[in-house]
N, C-alpha and C positions, 0 to 999 in steps of 0.2 A: 530830228534834232531835239534834244532835251534841254530845257532851259531852267536853271535854278535862279530864282529871282527873290529879292527882298524889297518890300516897300513897307512903310510904316502902317498903312491902313489895311494891307492884306497879310502882312507877316512874311514868313519865308515859305515859298511854295515851289514845287517842281512842276513845270508845264511840259506837256507832250508825252506823258507816261500814262498808259491806260491802267485801269484799276487792277487788271490781271496781267500776268506775264513776268518775265525774268527781271526787268527793271523794277517792277512793283515789289517783287520779293526782296531785292537788294535794299530798297528804301525802307521797307517794313522791318527788315533785320537791323537797320541802322536807327530805328526809332521814329521814323516818319509815319504819319497817320493820313488816312484818306479823308478829305473834306468834301461833303456833299455840296456845301454852299459854294466852294470854289471849283468843284469838279476837278480836283487835283490833289496831289500829296502835299502835306504841309507839316511844319514843326509846331506842335502844340505850344500855346502860350507865347508865340513869337510876334503877335500883333502889337504895335506901339512899343516895341522893345528894340534894342540894338540887335543886329544879326549875330547869330552864333557862327563865327567864322570857322570854328572847329567842326561843327556839324556840316556846314556847307562844303568845306574842303574834303571831309571824309566821304560825303555822298558823291561828290564829283569824282574823287579818285576811285571809288568803288565802281561807279558806273563806267568810267573810262577803262578800267581794268577789264571789264566785261565786253569792251568793244563799242560802247555807245558814244555818240558824239555829244558832248556836253558844253554848254555855254553858261556863263555867269553874268547876272545883271543885278548888281547890288548898289543901293544908294550909298554913296560915299564909303566905299570899301576900306579906304585908308583909315577913316575914323573908327570903323568897326574893328579893324585889325588892331588899332591902338587900344581900343577898349578891351579886347581879348587879351592883349599883352599886359595891360594894367591888372586885369583879373588874375592872370597867372602870376604876376609879380606879387600881388597881395597874398596869394596862396603860398608862395615861396617864403615871404616874410613871416607868415604865421608859422609855417613848419620850421623855419630857422629858429624862431623864438622857442618853440617847443623843444627842439633839439638842444638848444643852449641850456634850457632848464633841466633837462634830463642829464646832461653832462655835468652841471653843477651839483646835482643831487648825488650822482655816482662818485664824483670826485670827493665830496664830503664824506660819503660812506666809506670809500677806500682809505681815506686818511684816518678815520676812526678805527678801522680794522688794523691798519698798520701800527697804531699805538697799542690797542688791546691784544692783538694777535689771535683772538678767538671770535667766532661768530656763532649765532644760533641758526637753527634750521629755518626759522622765519626770515631772518636777515638774508640767508643764502637764497631763499625763494624770491624775496623782494629783488635781490640783485639780478637774478636770472630774468625776472619779468622786466626789469628796467633795461637790461641789455637787449632783450628781444624788442622792446619798445623803441630803443635807440636805432636798431637795425631797420625797423619798419619806417621810422621817420626819415632815415637817410634814403631809403628806397623811394618813398613818396616824394621827397625833395628832388631826387634825380629824375623822376618821372616828370615833374612840373618844369624842371630845367630843360628837358628834352622837348616838351610841349612849347615852351616859350622860344626855344631855338628854332623849332619848325615854323612858328608864326613869323619870326624875323625873316627866315628864308622864304616864306610864302608857300610852304608845303606842309601837309598833315604829317604828324609824327606817330599817330596811333589811330586805331579804328575803334569806334564805339562798339561795345559788346565784347571786346577782347578781354579775357580774364586779366586782372591786374598782375598776377604772377607771371603771365606770358609777356606783358609789356616791360616789367622791371627785371625779370629773371630771378625774382625773389619768391620763394615758396615757403612760408612759415610752417606749413604742415609737415614738412620733411625734416627729419633729424639726421644725424650722422649715419645711423644704421638703416635708413629708409623712411618710409611713411610712418608718421605717428598716428595711432588710432585713438 
């Protein structure tokens, strides 16, 4: 039995996993470190902090997917889940503000183009960069909405270490004709 526990004085630790083996590989791939003091895997910087529900859910899901029996013991899990939701909410508000600013800039730019009817190469390049920025902001916002939706439902929505483009389906390095070098 593997137990993932969080307490304020010890932080977030995984008990019942030897330093070597398949479970250790899974935890190391997810960013967990071995603590000689605890003689267990732990999340760095988790002492005297709120638990990272995202990391705990991801680790539990990965271990269960490999057939391990996992239990969770977290001090006041509801409070920590609310904290993670609030954090995701702040991130979404920040991204919505950025997206709104980009939309205002683009709208003003397109109004000017409609009046003049001509643009410069520099203005065209700026427009392209702003449109790419807008797409990226929309994808990041979609990602955080998925994360917060998973927190509300009580299940992880992504795995740590998964490339961002695989999570969102957005790959800015590819153009209409294939990969851009």
